[in-house]
C-alpha positions in Angstrom: -44.8 -50.6 24.0 -42.1 -48.3 24.9 -42.2 -44.7 23.6 -38.9 -43.1 22.4 -38.5 -39.4 23.2 -36.9 -37.5 20.2 -35.2 -33.9 21.5 -34.0 -31.0 19.1 -33.6 -27.2 18.7 -36.8 -25.2 19.2 -37.5 -22.3 16.8 -36.7 -19.9 19.5 -33.3 -21.7 20.2 -32.5 -21.6 16.4 -33.6 -17.6 16.3 -31.3 -16.9 19.4 -28.6 -18.8 17.8 -28.6 -16.9 14.6 -29.2 -13.4 16.5 -26.1 -14.1 18.6 -24.3 -15.2 15.2 -25.4 -11.6 13.4 -24.2 -9.7 16.3 -20.9 -11.4 16.3 -20.5 -10.9 12.4 -21.5 -7.4 12.4 -18.8 -6.6 15.3 -16.1 -7.8 13.1 -17.2 -6.2 10.0 -17.5 -2.9 12.1 -13.9 -3.3 13.6 -12.6 -3.8 9.9 -14.5 -0.5 8.7 -13.0 1.3 11.8 -9.4 0.3 10.6 -9.9 1.2 7.1 -11.2 4.8 8.1 -8.3 5.1 10.5 -5.8 4.4 8.0 -7.7 6.9 5.4 -7.9 9.8 7.8 -4.1 9.5 8.7 -3.4 9.7 5.0 -5.6 12.5 4.5 -3.8 14.2 7.4 -0.3 13.9 5.8 -1.8 15.3 2.4 -3.3 18.4 4.3 -0.1 19.0 6.4 2.1 18.7 3.4 -0.4 21.1 1.4 -0.4 23.7 4.3 3.4 23.4 4.7 3.9 24.7 0.9 1.3 27.4 1.7 3.3 28.6 4.5 6.7 28.6 2.6 5.1 30.5 -0.3 4.2 33.3 2.0 7.5 33.3 3.8 9.2 33.9 0.4 7.0 36.7 -0.6 7.6 40.5 0.1 6.3 41.3 3.3 4.1 44.0 1.9 2.5 41.6 -0.3 1.5 39.2 2.5 -2.5 40.0 2.9 -5.9 39.2 1.5 -7.2 41.0 -1.4 -9.6 43.7 -0.2 -8.7 42.9 3.2 -7.0 44.1 6.1 -3.9 43.9 5.7 -4.1 44.4 2.0 -2.1 41.9 -0.3 -2.3 39.9 -3.2 -3.6 36.6 -1.8 -7.0 35.3 -2.2 -9.0 34.4 1.0 -10.3 31.0 -0.2 -8.5 28.9 -2.9 -8.9 25.1 -4.1 -6.2 22.4 -4.7 -6.2 18.9 -5.7 -3.8 16.3 -4.6 -4.1 12.6 -5.4 -7.3 13.0 -7.0 -8.7 14.6 -3.8 -10.0 18.3 -3.8 -9.1 20.6 -0.7 -10.3 23.9 0.2 -7.9 26.2 1.7 -8.8 29.4 3.6 -6.2 32.0 4.5 -6.6 34.5 7.1 -3.9 37.3 7.8 -4.1 40.1 10.6 -1.6 42.5 11.7 -0.3 42.0 15.4 0.9 44.8 17.6 3.9 43.3 19.8 3.8 44.7 23.4 7.9 44.3 23.0 8.3 48.1 21.8 4.8 49.3 23.4 1.4 49.0 22.0 -1.0 51.5 20.4 -2.3 53.6 22.9 -0.4 52.2 25.6 2.8 52.9 27.7 4.9 53.6 25.7 2.5 54.4 22.8 3.6 52.4 19.7 2.7 54.7 16.7 3.7 52.1 14.1 1.7 49.0 15.6 1.7 46.8 12.7 4.9 44.9 13.9 4.3 41.5 12.0 1.5 39.4 10.7 -0.2 36.5 11.7 -1.0 33.9 9.1 -3.7 31.4 10.0 -4.4 28.7 7.3 -7.2 26.1 7.7 -7.7 23.2 5.0 -10.6 20.8 4.5 -11.8 18.0 2.2 -15.5 18.6 1.8 -15.9 15.0 -0.1 -13.9 13.2 2.7 -16.6 13.3 5.5 -14.1 15.5 7.3 -16.1 17.7 9.8 -13.4 19.8 11.2 -10.5 21.3 9.1 -7.1 21.2 9.8 -5.3 24.6 10.7 -1.7 25.8 10.9 -0.6 29.5 12.3 2.4 31.1 11.7 4.0 34.8 12.0 5.5 37.1 9.1 8.0 39.8 10.3 8.7 42.9 8.4 12.2 43.3 6.5 14.0 45.8 9.0 14.1 45.5 12.9 14.3 47.9 15.7 17.9 47.4 17.4 21.4 46.8 16.3 22.1 47.8 12.6 24.7 45.2 12.2 22.8 42.1 13.5 19.7 40.3 12.1 17.1 37.7 13.7 16.6 34.2 13.3 13.0 32.8 13.9 12.8 29.2 14.0 9.5 27.0 14.0 8.8 23.2 14.9 5.8 21.4 14.2 4.7 17.9 13.9 3.0 15.6 11.4 -0.4 17.2 12.3 1.0 21.0 12.0 0.8 21.3 15.7 3.8 23.2 17.5 6.4 20.9 19.1 7.4 22.5 22.7 10.5 21.6 24.2 12.4 20.7 21.2 16.1 21.1 21.3 17.5 23.5 18.7 21.3 23.3 18.1 22.6 26.3 16.2 26.3 26.5 14.9 27.8 29.1 12.7 31.6 29.3 12.6 32.3 32.0 9.9 30.1 34.8 11.7 31.2 37.6 13.8 30.8 36.5 16.7 31.0 32.7 16.0 28.2 30.8 17.7 27.2 27.1 18.9 24.8 26.6 21.5 21.5 24.8 22.2 18.1 26.2 23.1 14.5 24.9 23.3 11.1 25.8 21.5 8.5 27.5 23.7 5.1 26.4 24.0 4.0 27.6 20.6 7.0 25.5 19.0 8.9 28.5 18.5 12.4 29.8 18.9 13.4 33.6 18.1 16.7 34.8 18.2 17.0 38.6 17.7 20.5 39.1 17.9 22.8 37.2 15.5 25.5 38.2 13.4 25.0 38.4 9.5 26.1 35.6 7.2 24.9 33.9 4.1 23.9 30.2 4.7 26.1 30.3 7.5 23.8 28.7 10.4 23.6 25.1 10.8 20.6 24.2 12.6 19.5 20.5 14.0 16.1 20.2 15.8 15.7 17.0 18.1 13.7 15.8 20.9 13.5 12.4 22.8 11.6 9.7 20.8 11.0 12.0 18.0 12.5 12.1 14.6 15.3 14.6 13.7 15.1 17.5 11.0 18.2 19.5 10.1 19.9 21.9 7.5 22.3 20.3 5.1 25.3 22.0 3.5 25.6 21.9 -0.2 29.1 20.3 0.0 27.2 17.3 1.5 24.4 17.1 -1.0 24.4 19.0 -4.3 21.1 20.7 -4.0 19.7 20.5 -0.4 16.1 21.0 0.1 17.1 22.8 3.2 20.4 24.6 3.2 21.9 26.4 6.2 19.9 29.5 7.4 21.2 33.1 6.4 20.9 36.0 8.7 20.9 39.5 6.9 21.4 42.7 9.1 18.2 44.5 9.9 16.3 41.3 8.2 14.3 38.3 9.9 15.0 35.0 8.6 12.4 32.4 9.0 12.7 28.7 9.0 10.6 25.8 10.1 11.3 22.3 11.1 9.1 19.3 11.3 9.6 16.5 13.6 7.2 13.8 15.5 7.2 10.8 17.3 9.3 7.9 15.4 7.6 5.2 13.6 8.5 1.6 13.0 7.7 -1.0 10.3 8.0 -4.7 11.1 8.5 -6.4 7.8 7.8 -10.1 7.2 8.9 -11.8 3.7 6.6 -15.0 3.3 5.7 -17.3 0.2 1.9 -17.5 -1.0 1.7 -20.3 1.3 2.7 -18.3 4.3 6.0 -19.7 4.8 8.8 -17.3 6.0 11.3 -16.5 3.1 14.9 -16.2 4.7 17.6 -13.8 3.4 15.4 -11.8 0.9 17.2 -8.5 -0.1 14.8 -5.6 0.2 15.0 -1.8 -0.6 12.7 0.6 1.2 12.1 4.1 -0.5 10.3 7.0 1.0 9.0 10.2 -0.6 10.7 12.9 1.3 13.7 14.4 -0.4 16.9 15.8 1.3 17.9 17.1 -2.1 17.1 17.6 -5.7 18.9 17.2 -9.2 19.4 14.5 -8.4 17.0 13.4 -6.0 18.2 12.3 -2.7 15.7 10.9 -0.4 15.6 10.8 3.0 15.0 7.0 3.3 16.8 4.9 0.5 18.0 1.6 2.2 18.8 -1.8 1.4 18.3 -4.6 3.8 18.4 -8.4 4.1 15.9 -10.7 6.2 16.9 -12.7 8.6 16.6 -16.4 9.2 12.9 -16.1 10.1 12.1 -13.8 7.3 11.8 -10.8 9.3 13.3 -7.2 9.4 12.6 -4.1 11.8 12.8 -0.7 10.3 13.3 1.5 13.5 13.4 5.3 13.7 11.4 6.0 10.6 9.5 9.3 10.3 5.7 9.6 8.9 5.7 9.2 4.9 4.4 7.1 2.2 7.0 4.0 1.8 7.5 1.8 -1.5 9.2 -1.3 -1.3 11.3 -3.7 -4.0 12.6 -7.1 -3.6 15.7 -8.4 -5.6 15.5 -12.0 -6.9 11.8 -12.6 -6.4 8.6 -11.3 -7.7 6.3 -9.7 -5.6 2.9 -11.5 -5.5 1.2 -9.2 -3.0 1.5 -7.0 0.2 -0.4 -6.8 3.3 -1.3 -3.9 3.6 -1.0 -2.6 -0.2 2.0 -0.4 -1.5 2.6 2.4 -1.0 2.4 2.2 2.8 1.3 5.3 4.4 2.8 5.4 7.7 1.6 7.7 10.3 3.6 9.2 13.1 4.2 7.2 16.4 3.1 4.0 15.2 4.5 0.4 14.6 3.1 -0.9 11.3 3.4 -4.8 10.3 4.0 -5.5 6.7 3.9 -8.8 4.7 5.6 -9.0 1.2 4.4 -12.1 -0.4 6.9 -13.5 -2.8 7.1 -15.9 -5.7 9.9 -17.0 -8.1 11.4 -14.4 -10.2 10.2 -13.6 -13.7 11.6 -10.8 -16.2 8.4 -9.0 -16.3 5.4 -9.3 -13.9 2.4 -7.0 -13.1 1.1 -6.7 -9.5 -2.2 -5.2 -10.1 -3.6 -3.2 -7.1 -7.2 -2.1 -7.2 -8.3 0.5 -5.1 -11.3 2.7 -4.2 -10.9 6.2 -5.7 -12.1 8.3 -2.8 -11.3 6.0 0.5 -7.9 4.5 -1.2 -8.9 1.2 0.3 -8.2 -2.0 -1.3 -11.2 -3.3 -3.7 -11.6 -7.4 -3.3 -13.5 -9.6 -5.7 -12.8 -7.4 -8.5 -12.1 -9.4 -11.8 -8.7 -8.1 -13.6 -8.4 -9.3 -17.3 -5.1 -8.7 -19.2 -4.9 -9.2 -22.7 -2.0 -9.1 -25.2 -0.4 -10.8 -28.1 -0.4 -14.3 -27.3 -1.9 -13.8 -23.7 -5.4 -13.9 -22.0 -5.6 -14.2 -18.3 -8.3 -13.2 -15.8 -8.0 -13.4 -12.2 -10.0 -11.9 -8.9 -8.3 -9.6 -6.3 -7.9 -10.7 -2.9 -7.7 -14.4 -4.1 -4.6 -16.6 -3.7 -4.0 -19.4 -6.0 -2.1 -22.9 -6.7 -1.1 -23.8 -10.3 0.2 -26.3 -12.6 0.9 -25.6 -16.3 3.3 -28.2 -17.3 3.0 -32.1 -16.9 5.9 -33.2 -19.1 8.1 -34.5 -16.2 5.7 -37.5 -15.9 4.3 -39.9 -13.2 5.9 -40.9 -9.7 5.8 -37.7 -7.9 3.9 -37.8 -4.5 4.5 -34.4 -3.3 4.2 -31.3 -5.7 8.0 -30.1 -5.8 8.9 -30.5 -9.4 6.5 -28.5 -11.1 6.3 -30.6 -14.2 5.6 -34.1 -12.5 2.4 -35.8 -11.1 1.4 -38.9 -9.3 0.0 -41.3 -11.6 -2.2 -42.1 -14.8 -3.6 -44.8 -16.5 -1.2 -45.2 -19.4 -3.7 -43.2 -21.7 -2.2 -39.7 -21.3 -0.1 -37.8 -23.8 1.9 -35.0 -22.3 4.5 -34.2 -25.0 2.6 -33.0 -28.0 3.0 -30.3 -27.3 5.4 -30.6 -24.2 3.6 -29.9 -21.1 0.2 -30.1 -22.2 -1.9 -33.0 -21.5 -4.4 -34.9 -23.7 -5.6 -38.3 -24.8 -3.0 -40.8 -26.2 -3.1 -42.5 -29.6 -3.4 -45.8 -30.7 -2.3 -45.9 -34.3 -4.2 -43.0 -35.8 -7.0 -42.8 -33.3 -7.3 -41.2 -29.8 -8.3 -43.3 -27.1 -11.7 -42.6 -25.7 -10.7 -41.5 -22.1 -8.0 -41.1 -19.7 -7.3 -40.4 -16.1 -4.6 -38.4 -14.3 -4.1 -38.2 -10.6 -1.7 -35.1 -9.5 0.7 -35.1 -6.8 -0.3 -33.6 -3.2 -0.3 -29.8 -2.8 0.8 -28.2 0.5 -0.7 -24.8 0.9 1.2 -23.9 3.9 -2.1 -23.1 6.1 -5.6 -24.0 6.4 -7.5 -22.2 3.6 -11.0 -21.5 2.2 -11.2 -23.0 -1.3 -12.9 -20.7 -4.2 -12.9 -21.7 -7.7 -11.3 -24.2 -10.1 -10.0 -23.0 -13.3 -8.4 -24.3 -16.5 -7.3 -23.5 -19.8 -8.6 -24.0 -22.6 -11.9 -23.9 -21.3 -13.7 -24.6 -24.8 -12.8 -27.9 -26.3 -13.5 -29.2 -29.8 -17.1 -29.6 -30.4 -16.5 -33.3 -31.7 -15.2 -34.3 -28.5 -18.6 -34.0 -26.9 -20.0 -32.7 -23.5 -18.0 -32.8 -20.4 -14.8 -33.6 -22.2 -12.7 -32.3 -19.2 -14.0 -33.0 -15.9 -12.3 -32.6 -12.5 -12.6 -33.8 -8.9 -10.4 -32.7 -5.9 -9.7 -34.5 -2.4 -8.6 -32.2 0.5 -7.1 -33.2 3.9 -5.2 -31.5 6.9 -2.9 -34.3 6.5 -0.4 -35.0 3.8 -0.8 -38.5 4.2 -4.5 -39.3 5.2 -5.8 -43.1 5.3 -7.3 -42.4 1.8 -8.0 -39.4 -0.5 -11.9 -38.9 -1.1 -12.2 -37.1 -4.4 -15.5 -35.0 -4.7 -17.4 -33.1 -7.1 -19.0 -29.6 -6.7 -21.6 -30.7 -4.4 -19.4 -32.7 -2.0 -20.5 -36.0 -3.7 -18.1 -38.9 -5.4 -20.6 -39.1 -8.0 -20.3 -35.5 -9.5 -17.8 -33.7 -11.4 -16.2 -29.9 -12.2 -17.0 -29.0 -15.6 -17.1 -25.9 -17.8 -20.7 -25.0 -15.9 -19.3 -25.9 -12.3 -16.2 -24.1 -10.9 -17.2 -23.1 -7.2 -15.6 -25.7 -5.0 -17.8 -27.1 -2.3 -17.6 -25.8 1.1 -17.0 -29.3 2.4 -13.2 -28.8 1.6 -12.8 -25.5 3.7 -10.3 -25.6 6.4 -8.0 -28.2 4.8 -4.1 -27.5 4.0 -3.5 -30.4 1.5 -5.2 -30.8 -1.9 -5.1 -33.2 -5.0 -6.9 -33.1 -8.1 -7.9 -35.6 -10.6 -8.6 -35.0 -14.6 -11.0 -37.3 -16.6 -10.4 -36.7 -20.4 -12.9 -38.2 -23.0 -13.8 -37.9 -26.3 -16.9 -38.9 -28.5 -14.8 -38.9 -31.6 -11.3 -40.8 -32.1 -10.3 -38.0 -34.4 -10.4 -35.3 -31.8 -9.1 -35.0 -28.2 -9.7 -32.4 -25.4 -6.5 -30.5 -24.1 -5.3 -29.1 -21.0 -2.6 -26.5 -20.6 -3.2 -24.6 -17.3 -4.9 -25.6 -14.1 -5.5 -23.2 -11.2 -7.0 -23.7 -7.7 -8.0 -20.3 -6.0 -8.4 -19.7 -2.5 -8.3 -17.4 0.6 -5.9 -17.3 3.6 -4.7 -15.0 6.2 -1.8 -14.1 3.8 -4.1 -13.4 0.9 -3.3 -9.7 -0.3 -6.4 -7.6 -0.2 -7.5 -6.1 -3.4 -4.4 -7.3 -5.3 -3.6 -9.7 -8.0 -0.5 -11.0 -9.8 0.5 -11.8 -13.2 4.1 -13.1 -13.9 6.4 -14.4 -16.8 5.1 -11.6 -19.1 6.4 -10.5 -22.3 8.1 -6.9 -22.8 5.2 -5.8 -24.8 1.9 -3.7 -24.4 -1.1 -5.2 -22.4 -4.7 -4.3 -22.1 -5.9 -4.3 -18.4 -9.7 -4.3 -17.7 -11.2 -4.2 -14.3 -14.6 -5.1 -13.3 -16.1 -4.9 -9.7 -19.6 -4.7 -8.2 -20.7 -1.1 -7.6 -17.8 0.6 -9.4 -17.2 1.8 -12.8 -15.2 -0.6 -15.4 -12.0 0.7 -16.5 -9.4 -0.3 -19.1 -6.1 1.0 -19.3 -2.6 -0.2 -21.1 0.8 -0.9 -19.8 4.0 -2.2 -21.1 5.7 -4.0 -18.3 9.4 -3.1 -17.8 10.8 -5.4 -15.1 8.5 -6.2 -12.0 5.7 -3.3 -11.7 3.2 -2.6 -9.1 0.1 -1.0 -11.3 -2.3 0.8 -9.2 -5.7 1.3 -10.5 -8.3 3.5 -9.1 -12.1 2.6 -9.3 -14.9 5.3 -9.3 -18.1 4.1 -7.3 -21.4 4.2 -9.5 
């Protein structure tokens, strides 16, 4: 008798394979966490830079003699340490001020001896967020000069400081200064020193007489703007007063780029889409004039490149479409010197819609798998963030459609379906006064555009009349990577032909993952000829490479108040109200438990 040898995997081989898989998975997870951390730190630095700039501007608009620390040296009206809050983040600001003895006119005890050594003041500001895992504070240093200068009594001084997005000095920046109304008139270009400064001490006086433009190759541009160009500019031309120092600062950094792509929920490019980009930085106020407020149209591939942008937070609006989600979420925090891809996921336009964006209140990162429940008069919907979906809500178009193009049609039924009572819903047909006992409907073929991982089946209404009996509504789905396979194999939640999805089984079997096309069958039945089950809404949810993280979309809303409840594991639940007026991006911050 011949013996058969059977070979397989040993326990050691299985364990080694599992170990390799775990190492690979943890590497991917660590990479994702690192990306989130970098984005958060960039956003934190933008906030801290803005706060430090405000502190510097406050001091520059104070009397020179008030610039100092209470009970310090030099004495003044400022506290050494203060706190401030921005975007629900607490920051601690530490201010240090010292007198400086400039060797330009001698130093105390030196040759020559300067008997008034407090020539100007050094201001050092540090800022840190103790609750953000920030170990090293960010800092900024500047100088404050006294009102009167030694020298020509008919001239004044202009001190210019240039720094970048991190409040670091920008050396070698070109500073173009033009003044046509002064005596003498000036028009020259100079450069900043290693500390990002340019100090000009012999300029003719003039109120808002000096137009200044700061540039550097590969960097953004900052400049003064005359009131005639913008009604109330944030930074008007500089003034020079005799025997005074005028200090003005500019901020430039490496240019950034946004590569925008417009796609639909199936990851297919959307061509000729009108898009508006809006930043937060202002050129003028009352009315607000933004540095970036631009309308563009995507090309034939659904693409557009926004070049020469400066670091800022940007929002986007799309005409003629609803915004189903964005990758990454909006507003988009754009650091200096980066190329940032952005996907806008678009759908059919409705009068009012909500794109709910759920974020962690500390890290500001998207929270996926959060349940978002919206209720209002005649409206009750629940969806999960980070999950895409395909939906059919109307079957009134009848049979005969193989591919899902007309949203009211389907492929076939057994002649026992009623789809016009009311129009769009499906239920059992009647024979005389009695409902038939059962019916079957087969859908058209849905093309999801890319391979997906299926999540759940959902339908409305979930509760059916008690008299219809158990499992009055059942489902099976079939999937394929071809729109025309040899046959469609309809399966239930355990991947078998003999089982069905019902009101206790929603999770789609993993055997369907990786497929692009799907169909469904509905099985309606009743235990009483006087009652029928009804289906008005069907949804298949899934994840893809173009599924927006931490976001969920609700369209075709009424102009009324809605209650939004958000639940997520590890977070406190929150409930808010909103009345949509047009297409709204509704940000919700969750607090960790």
